[in-house]
PyMOL Python script that loads the backbone (N, CA, C, O; Angstrom):
from pymol import cmd

cmd.read_pdbstr("""\
ATOM      1  N   UNK A   1       0.772  -1.216   0.007  1.00  0.00           N
ATOM      2  CA  UNK A   1       0.117  -0.203   0.050  1.00  0.00           C
ATOM      3  C   UNK A   1       0.843   1.289   0.023  1.00  0.00           C
ATOM      4  O   UNK A   1       0.507   2.248  -0.671  1.00  0.00           O
ATOM      5  N   UNK A   2       1.773   1.222   0.837  1.00  0.00           N
ATOM      6  CA  UNK A   2       2.675   2.216   0.691  1.00  0.00           C
ATOM      7  C   UNK A   2       3.680   2.805  -0.482  1.00  0.00           C
ATOM      8  O   UNK A   2       4.148   3.940  -0.568  1.00  0.00           O
ATOM      9  N   UNK A   3       3.855   1.720  -1.320  1.00  0.00           N
ATOM     10  CA  UNK A   3       4.185   1.935  -2.385  1.00  0.00           C
ATOM     11  C   UNK A   3       3.364   2.710  -3.672  1.00  0.00           C
ATOM     12  O   UNK A   3       3.745   3.535  -4.502  1.00  0.00           O
ATOM     13  N   UNK A   4       2.146   2.088  -3.445  1.00  0.00           N
ATOM     14  CA  UNK A   4       0.800   2.791  -3.996  1.00  0.00           C
ATOM     15  C   UNK A   4       0.735   4.198  -3.601  1.00  0.00           C
ATOM     16  O   UNK A   4       0.611   5.074  -4.456  1.00  0.00           O
ATOM     17  N   UNK A   5       0.793   4.404  -2.634  1.00  0.00           N
ATOM     18  CA  UNK A   5       0.300   5.770  -2.126  1.00  0.00           C
ATOM     19  C   UNK A   5       1.829   6.777  -2.404  1.00  0.00           C
ATOM     20  O   UNK A   5       1.695   8.000  -2.461  1.00  0.00           O
ATOM     21  N   UNK A   6       2.642   6.414  -2.496  1.00  0.00           N
ATOM     22  CA  UNK A   6       3.980   7.170  -2.943  1.00  0.00           C
ATOM     23  C   UNK A   6       3.460   7.446  -4.656  1.00  0.00           C
ATOM     24  O   UNK A   6       3.441   8.506  -5.280  1.00  0.00           O
ATOM     25  N   UNK A   7       3.077   6.091  -5.087  1.00  0.00           N
ATOM     26  CA  UNK A   7       2.911   6.633  -6.619  1.00  0.00           C
ATOM     27  C   UNK A   7       1.709   7.833  -6.853  1.00  0.00           C
ATOM     28  O   UNK A   7       1.672   8.767  -7.654  1.00  0.00           O
ATOM     29  N   UNK A   8       0.843   7.439  -5.910  1.00  0.00           N
ATOM     30  CA  UNK A   8      -0.420   8.474  -6.208  1.00  0.00           C
ATOM     31  C   UNK A   8       0.438  10.093  -6.335  1.00  0.00           C
ATOM     32  O   UNK A   8       0.624  11.000  -7.146  1.00  0.00           O
ATOM     33  N   UNK A   9       0.780   9.687  -4.903  1.00  0.00           N
ATOM     34  CA  UNK A   9       1.467  11.303  -4.546  1.00  0.00           C
ATOM     35  C   UNK A   9       2.535  11.829  -5.759  1.00  0.00           C
ATOM     36  O   UNK A   9       2.496  13.045  -5.950  1.00  0.00           O
ATOM     37  N   UNK A  10       3.421  11.109  -6.544  1.00  0.00           N
ATOM     38  CA  UNK A  10       4.424  11.358  -7.276  1.00  0.00           C
ATOM     39  C   UNK A  10       3.502  11.526  -8.780  1.00  0.00           C
ATOM     40  O   UNK A  10       4.001  12.124  -9.734  1.00  0.00           O
ATOM     41  N   UNK A  11       2.396  11.047  -8.836  1.00  0.00           N
ATOM     42  CA  UNK A  11       1.398  11.386  -9.971  1.00  0.00           C
ATOM     43  C   UNK A  11       0.659  12.797 -10.020  1.00  0.00           C
ATOM     44  O   UNK A  11       0.345  13.444 -11.019  1.00  0.00           O
ATOM     45  N   UNK A  12       0.489  13.067  -8.834  1.00  0.00           N
ATOM     46  CA  UNK A  12      -0.123  14.354  -8.694  1.00  0.00           C
ATOM     47  C   UNK A  12       0.755  15.527  -8.471  1.00  0.00           C
ATOM     48  O   UNK A  12       0.397  16.699  -8.356  1.00  0.00           O
ATOM     49  N   UNK A  13       2.132  14.974  -8.419  1.00  0.00           N
ATOM     50  CA  UNK A  13       3.167  16.048  -8.505  1.00  0.00           C
ATOM     51  C   UNK A  13       3.457  16.243 -10.048  1.00  0.00           C
ATOM     52  O   UNK A  13       3.910  17.286 -10.519  1.00  0.00           O
ATOM     53  N   UNK A  14       3.151  15.152 -10.753  1.00  0.00           N
ATOM     54  CA  UNK A  14       3.603  15.337 -12.372  1.00  0.00           C
ATOM     55  C   UNK A  14       4.778  14.534 -12.768  1.00  0.00           C
ATOM     56  O   UNK A  14       5.053  14.325 -13.949  1.00  0.00           O
ATOM     57  N   UNK A  15       5.656  13.966 -11.504  1.00  0.00           N
ATOM     58  CA  UNK A  15       6.507  12.883 -11.532  1.00  0.00           C
ATOM     59  C   UNK A  15       5.841  11.627 -12.376  1.00  0.00           C
ATOM     60  O   UNK A  15       5.400  10.813 -11.565  1.00  0.00           O
ATOM     61  N   UNK A  16       5.669  11.288 -13.464  1.00  0.00           N
ATOM     62  CA  UNK A  16       5.023  10.025 -14.214  1.00  0.00           C
ATOM     63  C   UNK A  16       6.002   9.091 -13.628  1.00  0.00           C
ATOM     64  O   UNK A  16       5.711   8.360 -12.681  1.00  0.00           O
ATOM     65  N   UNK A  17       7.299   9.118 -14.256  1.00  0.00           N
ATOM     66  CA  UNK A  17       8.302   8.042 -14.288  1.00  0.00           C
ATOM     67  C   UNK A  17       8.369   7.632 -12.674  1.00  0.00           C
ATOM     68  O   UNK A  17       8.172   6.497 -12.242  1.00  0.00           O
ATOM     69  N   UNK A  18       8.615   8.538 -12.064  1.00  0.00           N
ATOM     70  CA  UNK A  18       8.633   7.992 -10.581  1.00  0.00           C
ATOM     71  C   UNK A  18       7.145   7.272  -9.891  1.00  0.00           C
ATOM     72  O   UNK A  18       7.133   6.256  -9.196  1.00  0.00           O
ATOM     73  N   UNK A  19       6.149   7.946 -10.216  1.00  0.00           N
ATOM     74  CA  UNK A  19       4.800   7.370 -10.104  1.00  0.00           C
ATOM     75  C   UNK A  19       4.728   5.759 -10.482  1.00  0.00           C
ATOM     76  O   UNK A  19       4.378   4.808  -9.783  1.00  0.00           O
ATOM     77  N   UNK A  20       5.263   5.821 -12.065  1.00  0.00           N
ATOM     78  CA  UNK A  20       5.130   4.292 -12.543  1.00  0.00           C
ATOM     79  C   UNK A  20       5.879   3.481 -11.793  1.00  0.00           C
ATOM     80  O   UNK A  20       5.444   2.360 -11.529  1.00  0.00           O
ATOM     81  N   UNK A  21       7.201   3.923 -11.291  1.00  0.00           N
ATOM     82  CA  UNK A  21       8.006   2.886 -10.367  1.00  0.00           C
ATOM     83  C   UNK A  21       7.114   2.283  -9.300  1.00  0.00           C
ATOM     84  O   UNK A  21       6.884   1.083  -9.155  1.00  0.00           O
ATOM     85  N   UNK A  22       6.624   3.331  -8.541  1.00  0.00           N
ATOM     86  CA  UNK A  22       6.411   3.026  -7.507  1.00  0.00           C
ATOM     87  C   UNK A  22       5.160   1.956  -7.496  1.00  0.00           C
ATOM     88  O   UNK A  22       5.093   0.989  -6.738  1.00  0.00           O
ATOM     89  N   UNK A  23       4.025   2.377  -8.647  1.00  0.00           N
ATOM     90  CA  UNK A  23       2.916   1.619  -8.827  1.00  0.00           C
ATOM     91  C   UNK A  23       3.527   0.182  -9.032  1.00  0.00           C
ATOM     92  O   UNK A  23       3.267  -0.749  -8.269  1.00  0.00           O
ATOM     93  N   UNK A  24       4.418   0.069 -10.201  1.00  0.00           N
ATOM     94  CA  UNK A  24       4.870  -1.248 -10.329  1.00  0.00           C
ATOM     95  C   UNK A  24       5.285  -2.081  -9.331  1.00  0.00           C
ATOM     96  O   UNK A  24       5.142  -3.303  -9.382  1.00  0.00           O
ATOM     97  N   UNK A  25       5.849  -1.422  -8.320  1.00  0.00           N
ATOM     98  CA  UNK A  25       6.332  -2.344  -7.362  1.00  0.00           C
ATOM     99  C   UNK A  25       5.207  -2.422  -6.443  1.00  0.00           C
ATOM    100  O   UNK A  25       5.164  -3.430  -5.738  1.00  0.00           O
ATOM    101  N   UNK A  26       4.471  -1.726  -6.339  1.00  0.00           N
ATOM    102  CA  UNK A  26       3.131  -2.472  -5.739  1.00  0.00           C
ATOM    103  C   UNK A  26       2.614  -3.451  -6.203  1.00  0.00           C
ATOM    104  O   UNK A  26       2.555  -4.463  -5.504  1.00  0.00           O
ATOM    105  N   UNK A  27       2.050  -3.447  -7.600  1.00  0.00           N
ATOM    106  CA  UNK A  27       1.333  -4.198  -8.560  1.00  0.00           C
ATOM    107  C   UNK A  27       2.278  -5.771  -8.095  1.00  0.00           C
ATOM    108  O   UNK A  27       1.695  -6.798  -7.747  1.00  0.00           O
ATOM    109  N   UNK A  28       3.509  -5.667  -8.173  1.00  0.00           N
ATOM    110  CA  UNK A  28       4.260  -6.898  -7.977  1.00  0.00           C
ATOM    111  C   UNK A  28       4.156  -7.601  -6.818  1.00  0.00           C
ATOM    112  O   UNK A  28       4.169  -8.831  -6.836  1.00  0.00           O
ATOM    113  N   UNK A  29       4.049  -6.941  -5.755  1.00  0.00           N
ATOM    114  CA  UNK A  29       3.916  -7.392  -4.176  1.00  0.00           C
ATOM    115  C   UNK A  29       2.323  -7.696  -4.318  1.00  0.00           C
ATOM    116  O   UNK A  29       2.021  -8.834  -3.960  1.00  0.00           O
ATOM    117  N   UNK A  30       1.674  -7.205  -4.596  1.00  0.00           N
ATOM    118  CA  UNK A  30       0.262  -7.622  -4.607  1.00  0.00           C
ATOM    119  C   UNK A  30       0.321  -8.992  -5.245  1.00  0.00           C
ATOM    120  O   UNK A  30       0.112  -9.941  -4.490  1.00  0.00           O
ATOM    121  N   UNK A  31       0.557  -9.227  -6.433  1.00  0.00           N
ATOM    122  CA  UNK A  31       0.619 -10.109  -7.276  1.00  0.00           C
ATOM    123  C   UNK A  31       1.375 -11.588  -6.637  1.00  0.00           C
ATOM    124  O   UNK A  31       0.859 -12.705  -6.682  1.00  0.00           O
ATOM    125  N   UNK A  32       2.450 -11.317  -6.164  1.00  0.00           N
ATOM    126  CA  UNK A  32       2.989 -12.013  -5.471  1.00  0.00           C
ATOM    127  C   UNK A  32       2.305 -12.778  -4.289  1.00  0.00           C
ATOM    128  O   UNK A  32       2.349 -14.001  -4.150  1.00  0.00           O
ATOM    129  N   UNK A  33       1.542 -11.727  -3.288  1.00  0.00           N
ATOM    130  CA  UNK A  33       0.717 -12.119  -2.044  1.00  0.00           C
ATOM    131  C   UNK A  33      -0.417 -12.423  -2.777  1.00  0.00           C
ATOM    132  O   UNK A  33      -1.275 -12.848  -2.003  1.00  0.00           O
ATOM    133  N   UNK A  34      -0.809 -12.397  -3.932  1.00  0.00           N
ATOM    134  CA  UNK A  34      -2.457 -12.515  -4.364  1.00  0.00           C
ATOM    135  C   UNK A  34      -3.485 -11.729  -3.892  1.00  0.00           C
ATOM    136  O   UNK A  34      -4.585 -12.202  -3.607  1.00  0.00           O
ATOM    137  N   UNK A  35      -3.238 -10.695  -3.799  1.00  0.00           N
ATOM    138  CA  UNK A  35      -4.159  -9.709  -3.266  1.00  0.00           C
ATOM    139  C   UNK A  35      -4.851  -8.875  -4.591  1.00  0.00           C
ATOM    140  O   UNK A  35      -4.415  -7.955  -5.283  1.00  0.00           O
ATOM    141  N   UNK A  36      -5.995  -9.552  -4.609  1.00  0.00           N
ATOM    142  CA  UNK A  36      -6.587  -9.011  -5.845  1.00  0.00           C
ATOM    143  C   UNK A  36      -6.973  -7.535  -5.792  1.00  0.00           C
ATOM    144  O   UNK A  36      -6.807  -6.799  -6.765  1.00  0.00           O
ATOM    145  N   UNK A  37      -7.494  -7.116  -4.632  1.00  0.00           N
ATOM    146  CA  UNK A  37      -7.832  -5.572  -4.956  1.00  0.00           C
ATOM    147  C   UNK A  37      -6.759  -4.862  -4.766  1.00  0.00           C
ATOM    148  O   UNK A  37      -6.891  -3.730  -5.229  1.00  0.00           O
ATOM    149  N   UNK A  38      -5.526  -5.099  -4.169  1.00  0.00           N
ATOM    150  CA  UNK A  38      -4.609  -4.269  -4.319  1.00  0.00           C
ATOM    151  C   UNK A  38      -4.174  -4.138  -6.058  1.00  0.00           C
ATOM    152  O   UNK A  38      -3.966  -3.013  -6.514  1.00  0.00           O
ATOM    153  N   UNK A  39      -4.070  -5.263  -6.878  1.00  0.00           N
ATOM    154  CA  UNK A  39      -3.546  -5.426  -8.127  1.00  0.00           C
ATOM    155  C   UNK A  39      -4.894  -4.557  -9.143  1.00  0.00           C
ATOM    156  O   UNK A  39      -4.675  -4.094 -10.263  1.00  0.00           O
ATOM    157  N   UNK A  40      -6.135  -4.504  -8.493  1.00  0.00           N
ATOM    158  CA  UNK A  40      -6.842  -3.986  -9.483  1.00  0.00           C
ATOM    159  C   UNK A  40      -6.651  -2.383  -8.901  1.00  0.00           C
ATOM    160  O   UNK A  40      -6.747  -1.480  -9.733  1.00  0.00           O
ATOM    161  N   UNK A  41      -6.445  -2.118  -7.812  1.00  0.00           N
ATOM    162  CA  UNK A  41      -6.217  -0.688  -7.451  1.00  0.00           C
ATOM    163  C   UNK A  41      -4.836   0.112  -8.409  1.00  0.00           C
ATOM    164  O   UNK A  41      -4.829   1.248  -8.883  1.00  0.00           O
ATOM    165  N   UNK A  42      -3.908  -0.791  -8.454  1.00  0.00           N
ATOM    166  CA  UNK A  42      -2.477  -0.544  -9.176  1.00  0.00           C
ATOM    167  C   UNK A  42      -2.942  -0.860 -10.545  1.00  0.00           C
ATOM    168  O   UNK A  42      -2.444   0.057 -11.198  1.00  0.00           O
ATOM    169  N   UNK A  43      -3.521  -1.522 -11.275  1.00  0.00           N
ATOM    170  CA  UNK A  43      -4.002  -1.381 -12.709  1.00  0.00           C
ATOM    171  C   UNK A  43      -4.613  -0.111 -12.766  1.00  0.00           C
ATOM    172  O   UNK A  43      -4.149   0.737 -13.528  1.00  0.00           O
ATOM    173  N   UNK A  44      -5.649   0.145 -12.020  1.00  0.00           N
ATOM    174  CA  UNK A  44      -6.405   1.396 -12.391  1.00  0.00           C
ATOM    175  C   UNK A  44      -5.624   2.634 -12.551  1.00  0.00           C
ATOM    176  O   UNK A  44      -5.668   3.378 -13.531  1.00  0.00           O
ATOM    177  N   UNK A  45      -4.778   2.811 -11.306  1.00  0.00           N
ATOM    178  CA  UNK A  45      -3.454   3.784 -11.083  1.00  0.00           C
ATOM    179  C   UNK A  45      -2.452   3.985 -12.304  1.00  0.00           C
ATOM    180  O   UNK A  45      -2.078   5.077 -12.732  1.00  0.00           O
ATOM    181  N   UNK A  46      -2.015   2.491 -12.881  1.00  0.00           N
ATOM    182  CA  UNK A  46      -1.168   2.845 -13.973  1.00  0.00           C
ATOM    183  C   UNK A  46      -1.983   3.235 -15.231  1.00  0.00           C
ATOM    184  O   UNK A  46      -1.578   4.024 -16.084  1.00  0.00           O
ATOM    185  N   UNK A  47      -3.130   2.621 -15.253  1.00  0.00           N
ATOM    186  CA  UNK A  47      -4.009   3.252 -16.306  1.00  0.00           C
ATOM    187  C   UNK A  47      -4.306   4.594 -16.670  1.00  0.00           C
ATOM    188  O   UNK A  47      -4.467   4.996 -17.822  1.00  0.00           O
ATOM    189  N   UNK A  48      -4.395   5.516 -15.232  1.00  0.00           N
ATOM    190  CA  UNK A  48      -4.494   6.886 -15.355  1.00  0.00           C
ATOM    191  C   UNK A  48      -3.147   7.222 -15.931  1.00  0.00           C
ATOM    192  O   UNK A  48      -3.161   7.901 -16.958  1.00  0.00           O
ATOM    193  N   UNK A  49      -2.031   6.870 -15.458  1.00  0.00           N
ATOM    194  CA  UNK A  49      -0.634   7.294 -16.061  1.00  0.00           C
ATOM    195  C   UNK A  49      -0.458   6.908 -17.572  1.00  0.00           C
ATOM    196  O   UNK A  49       0.141   7.753 -18.237  1.00  0.00           O
ATOM    197  N   UNK A  50      -0.847   5.852 -18.187  1.00  0.00           N
ATOM    198  CA  UNK A  50      -0.976   5.703 -19.263  1.00  0.00           C
ATOM    199  C   UNK A  50      -1.672   6.411 -20.041  1.00  0.00           C
ATOM    200  O   UNK A  50      -1.104   6.743 -21.082  1.00  0.00           O
ATOM    201  N   UNK A  51      -3.066   6.874 -19.837  1.00  0.00           N
ATOM    202  CA  UNK A  51      -3.878   8.061 -20.431  1.00  0.00           C
ATOM    203  C   UNK A  51      -3.123   9.335 -20.297  1.00  0.00           C
ATOM    204  O   UNK A  51      -3.032  10.006 -21.325  1.00  0.00           O
ATOM    205  N   UNK A  52      -2.497   9.843 -19.083  1.00  0.00           N
ATOM    206  CA  UNK A  52      -1.888  10.976 -18.891  1.00  0.00           C
ATOM    207  C   UNK A  52      -0.788  11.255 -19.888  1.00  0.00           C
ATOM    208  O   UNK A  52      -0.490  12.370 -20.316  1.00  0.00           O
ATOM    209  N   UNK A  53      -0.086   9.835 -20.280  1.00  0.00           N
ATOM    210  CA  UNK A  53       1.199   9.733 -21.447  1.00  0.00           C
ATOM    211  C   UNK A  53       0.395   9.593 -23.090  1.00  0.00           C
ATOM    212  O   UNK A  53       1.035   9.390 -24.121  1.00  0.00           O
ATOM    213  N   UNK A  54      -0.945   9.735 -23.037  1.00  0.00           N
ATOM    214  CA  UNK A  54      -1.463   9.589 -24.351  1.00  0.00           C
ATOM    215  C   UNK A  54      -1.786   8.110 -24.770  1.00  0.00           C
ATOM    216  O   UNK A  54      -2.438   7.899 -25.793  1.00  0.00           O
ATOM    217  N   UNK A  55      -1.317   7.057 -23.956  1.00  0.00           N
ATOM    218  CA  UNK A  55      -1.084   5.721 -24.356  1.00  0.00           C
ATOM    219  C   UNK A  55      -2.750   5.004 -24.123  1.00  0.00           C
ATOM    220  O   UNK A  55      -2.943   4.139 -23.269  1.00  0.00           O
ATOM    221  N   UNK A  56      -3.954   5.574 -25.107  1.00  0.00           N
ATOM    222  CA  UNK A  56      -4.710   4.875 -24.754  1.00  0.00           C
ATOM    223  C   UNK A  56      -5.259   3.576 -24.781  1.00  0.00           C
ATOM    224  O   UNK A  56      -6.162   3.099 -24.093  1.00  0.00           O
ATOM    225  N   UNK A  57      -4.341   2.903 -25.989  1.00  0.00           N
ATOM    226  CA  UNK A  57      -4.655   1.194 -25.671  1.00  0.00           C
ATOM    227  C   UNK A  57      -4.151   0.912 -24.455  1.00  0.00           C
ATOM    228  O   UNK A  57      -4.915   0.396 -23.639  1.00  0.00           O
ATOM    229  N   UNK A  58      -2.833   1.177 -24.094  1.00  0.00           N
ATOM    230  CA  UNK A  58      -2.286   0.729 -22.816  1.00  0.00           C
ATOM    231  C   UNK A  58      -3.211   1.074 -21.556  1.00  0.00           C
ATOM    232  O   UNK A  58      -3.316   0.311 -20.596  1.00  0.00           O
ATOM    233  N   UNK A  59      -3.903   2.362 -21.663  1.00  0.00           N
ATOM    234  CA  UNK A  59      -4.859   2.835 -20.668  1.00  0.00           C
ATOM    235  C   UNK A  59      -6.312   1.575 -20.604  1.00  0.00           C
ATOM    236  O   UNK A  59      -6.730   1.045 -19.575  1.00  0.00           O
ATOM    237  N   UNK A  60      -6.743   1.397 -21.759  1.00  0.00           N
ATOM    238  CA  UNK A  60      -7.685   0.475 -22.039  1.00  0.00           C
ATOM    239  C   UNK A  60      -7.270  -0.724 -21.229  1.00  0.00           C
ATOM    240  O   UNK A  60      -7.855  -1.150 -20.233  1.00  0.00           O
ATOM    241  N   UNK A  61      -6.054  -1.268 -21.853  1.00  0.00           N
ATOM    242  CA  UNK A  61      -6.023  -2.634 -21.480  1.00  0.00           C
ATOM    243  C   UNK A  61      -5.883  -2.884 -19.866  1.00  0.00           C
ATOM    244  O   UNK A  61      -6.315  -3.879 -19.283  1.00  0.00           O
ATOM    245  N   UNK A  62      -5.173  -1.749 -19.239  1.00  0.00           N
ATOM    246  CA  UNK A  62      -5.072  -1.760 -17.677  1.00  0.00           C
ATOM    247  C   UNK A  62      -6.288  -1.558 -17.064  1.00  0.00           C
ATOM    248  O   UNK A  62      -6.506  -2.204 -16.039  1.00  0.00           O
ATOM    249  N   UNK A  63      -7.209  -0.720 -17.515  1.00  0.00           N
ATOM    250  CA  UNK A  63      -8.341  -0.461 -16.810  1.00  0.00           C
ATOM    251  C   UNK A  63      -9.266  -1.450 -17.021  1.00  0.00           C
ATOM    252  O   UNK A  63     -10.134  -1.601 -16.162  1.00  0.00           O
ATOM    253  N   UNK A  64      -9.256  -2.382 -18.299  1.00  0.00           N
ATOM    254  CA  UNK A  64     -10.291  -3.512 -18.212  1.00  0.00           C
ATOM    255  C   UNK A  64      -9.681  -4.935 -17.070  1.00  0.00           C
ATOM    256  O   UNK A  64     -10.414  -5.826 -16.641  1.00  0.00           O
ATOM    257  N   UNK A  65      -8.541  -4.829 -16.850  1.00  0.00           N
ATOM    258  CA  UNK A  65      -8.234  -5.270 -15.947  1.00  0.00           C
ATOM    259  C   UNK A  65      -8.354  -5.465 -14.724  1.00  0.00           C
ATOM    260  O   UNK A  65      -8.383  -6.532 -14.110  1.00  0.00           O
ATOM    261  N   UNK A  66      -8.454  -3.989 -14.211  1.00  0.00           N
ATOM    262  CA  UNK A  66      -8.782  -3.495 -12.781  1.00  0.00           C
ATOM    263  C   UNK A  66     -10.449  -3.760 -12.854  1.00  0.00           C
ATOM    264  O   UNK A  66     -11.072  -4.388 -11.999  1.00  0.00           O
ATOM    265  N   UNK A  67     -11.026  -3.154 -14.045  1.00  0.00           N
ATOM    266  CA  UNK A  67     -12.733  -3.608 -13.777  1.00  0.00           C
ATOM    267  C   UNK A  67     -13.064  -5.047 -13.635  1.00  0.00           C
ATOM    268  O   UNK A  67     -13.886  -5.513 -12.846  1.00  0.00           O
ATOM    269  N   UNK A  68     -12.353  -5.685 -14.463  1.00  0.00           N
ATOM    270  CA  UNK A  68     -12.701  -7.201 -14.078  1.00  0.00           C
ATOM    271  C   UNK A  68     -12.300  -7.872 -12.976  1.00  0.00           C
ATOM    272  O   UNK A  68     -12.845  -8.925 -12.645  1.00  0.00           O
ATOM    273  N   UNK A  69     -11.206  -7.274 -12.229  1.00  0.00           N
ATOM    274  CA  UNK A  69     -10.743  -7.730 -10.845  1.00  0.00           C
ATOM    275  C   UNK A  69     -12.013  -7.198  -9.713  1.00  0.00           C
ATOM    276  O   UNK A  69     -12.504  -7.832  -8.778  1.00  0.00           O
ATOM    277  N   UNK A  70     -12.298  -5.898 -10.160  1.00  0.00           N
ATOM    278  CA  UNK A  70     -13.055  -5.409  -8.996  1.00  0.00           C
ATOM    279  C   UNK A  70     -14.465  -6.119  -9.217  1.00  0.00           C
ATOM    280  O   UNK A  70     -15.070  -6.482  -8.208  1.00  0.00           O
ATOM    281  N   UNK A  71     -15.022  -6.339 -10.466  1.00  0.00           N
ATOM    282  CA  UNK A  71     -16.234  -7.005 -10.687  1.00  0.00           C
ATOM    283  C   UNK A  71     -15.854  -8.637 -10.082  1.00  0.00           C
ATOM    284  O   UNK A  71     -16.839  -9.210  -9.618  1.00  0.00           O
ATOM    285  N   UNK A  72     -15.016  -9.141 -10.057  1.00  0.00           N
ATOM    286  CA  UNK A  72     -14.852 -10.386  -9.260  1.00  0.00           C
ATOM    287  C   UNK A  72     -14.975 -10.271  -7.849  1.00  0.00           C
ATOM    288  O   UNK A  72     -15.419 -11.149  -7.109  1.00  0.00           O
ATOM    289  N   UNK A  73     -14.535  -9.071  -7.486  1.00  0.00           N
ATOM    290  CA  UNK A  73     -14.767  -9.203  -6.067  1.00  0.00           C
ATOM    291  C   UNK A  73     -15.780  -8.450  -5.588  1.00  0.00           C
ATOM    292  O   UNK A  73     -15.843  -8.395  -4.360  1.00  0.00           O
ATOM    293  N   UNK A  74     -16.582  -7.861  -6.198  1.00  0.00           N
ATOM    294  CA  UNK A  74     -17.847  -7.364  -6.188  1.00  0.00           C
ATOM    295  C   UNK A  74     -17.641  -6.206  -5.457  1.00  0.00           C
ATOM    296  O   UNK A  74     -18.143  -5.952  -4.362  1.00  0.00           O
ATOM    297  N   UNK A  75     -16.692  -5.333  -6.266  1.00  0.00           N
ATOM    298  CA  UNK A  75     -16.502  -3.801  -5.535  1.00  0.00           C
ATOM    299  C   UNK A  75     -17.057  -2.980  -6.768  1.00  0.00           C
ATOM    300  O   UNK A  75     -16.532  -2.607  -7.817  1.00  0.00           O
ATOM    301  N   UNK A  76     -18.611  -2.815  -6.108  1.00  0.00           N
ATOM    302  CA  UNK A  76     -19.358  -2.197  -7.468  1.00  0.00           C
ATOM    303  C   UNK A  76     -19.006  -0.722  -7.842  1.00  0.00           C
ATOM    304  O   UNK A  76     -18.815  -0.271  -8.971  1.00  0.00           O
ATOM    305  N   UNK A  77     -18.962  -0.055  -6.613  1.00  0.00           N
ATOM    306  CA  UNK A  77     -18.544   1.208  -6.929  1.00  0.00           C
ATOM    307  C   UNK A  77     -17.402   1.332  -7.713  1.00  0.00           C
ATOM    308  O   UNK A  77     -17.493   1.918  -8.792  1.00  0.00           O
ATOM    309  N   UNK A  78     -15.982   0.718  -7.212  1.00  0.00           N
ATOM    310  CA  UNK A  78     -15.051   0.872  -7.861  1.00  0.00           C
ATOM    311  C   UNK A  78     -15.093   0.312  -9.494  1.00  0.00           C
ATOM    312  O   UNK A  78     -14.554   0.799 -10.488  1.00  0.00           O
ATOM    313  N   UNK A  79     -15.777  -0.654  -9.382  1.00  0.00           N
ATOM    314  CA  UNK A  79     -15.885  -1.449 -11.024  1.00  0.00           C
ATOM    315  C   UNK A  79     -16.818  -0.161 -11.736  1.00  0.00           C
ATOM    316  O   UNK A  79     -16.572   0.109 -12.912  1.00  0.00           O
ATOM    317  N   UNK A  80     -17.613   0.422 -11.194  1.00  0.00           N
ATOM    318  CA  UNK A  80     -18.352   1.590 -11.990  1.00  0.00           C
ATOM    319  C   UNK A  80     -17.359   2.708 -12.172  1.00  0.00           C
ATOM    320  O   UNK A  80     -17.339   3.111 -13.336  1.00  0.00           O
ATOM    321  N   UNK A  81     -16.332   3.473 -11.164  1.00  0.00           N
ATOM    322  CA  UNK A  81     -15.587   4.215 -11.518  1.00  0.00           C
ATOM    323  C   UNK A  81     -14.739   3.938 -12.761  1.00  0.00           C
ATOM    324  O   UNK A  81     -14.531   4.695 -13.709  1.00  0.00           O
ATOM    325  N   UNK A  82     -14.236   2.533 -12.532  1.00  0.00           N
ATOM    326  CA  UNK A  82     -13.396   2.269 -13.881  1.00  0.00           C
ATOM    327  C   UNK A  82     -13.985   2.232 -15.242  1.00  0.00           C
ATOM    328  O   UNK A  82     -13.469   2.584 -16.303  1.00  0.00           O
ATOM    329  N   UNK A  83     -15.392   1.642 -14.969  1.00  0.00           N
ATOM    330  CA  UNK A  83     -16.062   1.545 -16.248  1.00  0.00           C
ATOM    331  C   UNK A  83     -16.225   2.814 -16.840  1.00  0.00           C
ATOM    332  O   UNK A  83     -16.096   2.890 -18.062  1.00  0.00           O
ATOM    333  N   UNK A  84     -16.568   4.144 -15.976  1.00  0.00           N
ATOM    334  CA  UNK A  84     -16.729   5.511 -16.439  1.00  0.00           C
ATOM    335  C   UNK A  84     -15.661   5.824 -17.176  1.00  0.00           C
ATOM    336  O   UNK A  84     -15.750   6.434 -18.241  1.00  0.00           O
ATOM    337  N   UNK A  85     -14.199   5.292 -16.486  1.00  0.00           N
ATOM    338  CA  UNK A  85     -13.125   5.867 -17.456  1.00  0.00           C
ATOM    339  C   UNK A  85     -12.909   5.127 -18.708  1.00  0.00           C
ATOM    340  O   UNK A  85     -12.488   5.686 -19.720  1.00  0.00           O
ATOM    341  N   UNK A  86     -13.181   3.930 -18.653  1.00  0.00           N
ATOM    342  CA  UNK A  86     -13.043   3.071 -19.895  1.00  0.00           C
ATOM    343  C   UNK A  86     -14.173   3.530 -20.882  1.00  0.00           C
ATOM    344  O   UNK A  86     -14.015   3.298 -22.080  1.00  0.00           O
ATOM    345  N   UNK A  87     -15.303   4.168 -20.445  1.00  0.00           N
ATOM    346  CA  UNK A  87     -16.157   4.622 -21.352  1.00  0.00           C
ATOM    347  C   UNK A  87     -15.804   6.325 -21.955  1.00  0.00           C
ATOM    348  O   UNK A  87     -16.238   6.978 -22.904  1.00  0.00           O
ATOM    349  N   UNK A  88     -14.927   6.566 -20.997  1.00  0.00           N
ATOM    350  CA  UNK A  88     -14.436   8.175 -21.762  1.00  0.00           C
ATOM    351  C   UNK A  88     -13.608   8.100 -22.841  1.00  0.00           C
ATOM    352  O   UNK A  88     -13.613   9.015 -23.665  1.00  0.00           O
ATOM    353  N   UNK A  89     -12.912   7.171 -22.962  1.00  0.00           N
ATOM    354  CA  UNK A  89     -11.872   6.473 -23.991  1.00  0.00           C
ATOM    355  C   UNK A  89     -12.668   7.065 -25.204  1.00  0.00           C
ATOM    356  O   UNK A  89     -13.861   7.366 -25.242  1.00  0.00           O
ATOM    357  N   UNK A  90     -11.714   7.160 -26.191  1.00  0.00           N
ATOM    358  CA  UNK A  90     -12.146   7.358 -27.719  1.00  0.00           C
ATOM    359  C   UNK A  90     -12.411   5.837 -28.116  1.00  0.00           C
ATOM    360  O   UNK A  90     -11.820   4.920 -27.545  1.00  0.00           O
ATOM    361  N   UNK A  91     -13.398   5.619 -29.196  1.00  0.00           N
ATOM    362  CA  UNK A  91     -13.099   4.037 -29.827  1.00  0.00           C
ATOM    363  C   UNK A  91     -11.770   3.671 -29.732  1.00  0.00           C
ATOM    364  O   UNK A  91     -10.834   4.437 -29.501  1.00  0.00           O
ATOM    365  N   UNK A  92     -11.710   2.440 -29.921  1.00  0.00           N
ATOM    366  CA  UNK A  92     -10.252   1.946 -30.500  1.00  0.00           C
ATOM    367  C   UNK A  92     -10.617   1.344 -32.141  1.00  0.00           C
ATOM    368  O   UNK A  92      -9.716   0.897 -32.850  1.00  0.00           O
TER     369      UNK A  92
END
""", "prot")
cmd.dss("prot")
cmd.show_as("cartoon", "prot")
cmd.util.cbc("prot")
cmd.orient("prot")
């Protein structure tokens, strides 16, 4: 969670490279521990960075992973939020 929080802070500061590094560290830890909620959160955050960089296909991929995990976890509010981000993307 700490790496994820640091990633969010760095993204807010505009330091996308540092943010991505922290978020990927958090994602790796969550994957190794099998923490699906943490994975979903970091996929969502990494998708925000991809979108900010203009990499729409990567944002779509990451947000789809995030949405699917939130759906599996029955986290309806978070699933709906990520779906709204997906809906805001231009068609592929």
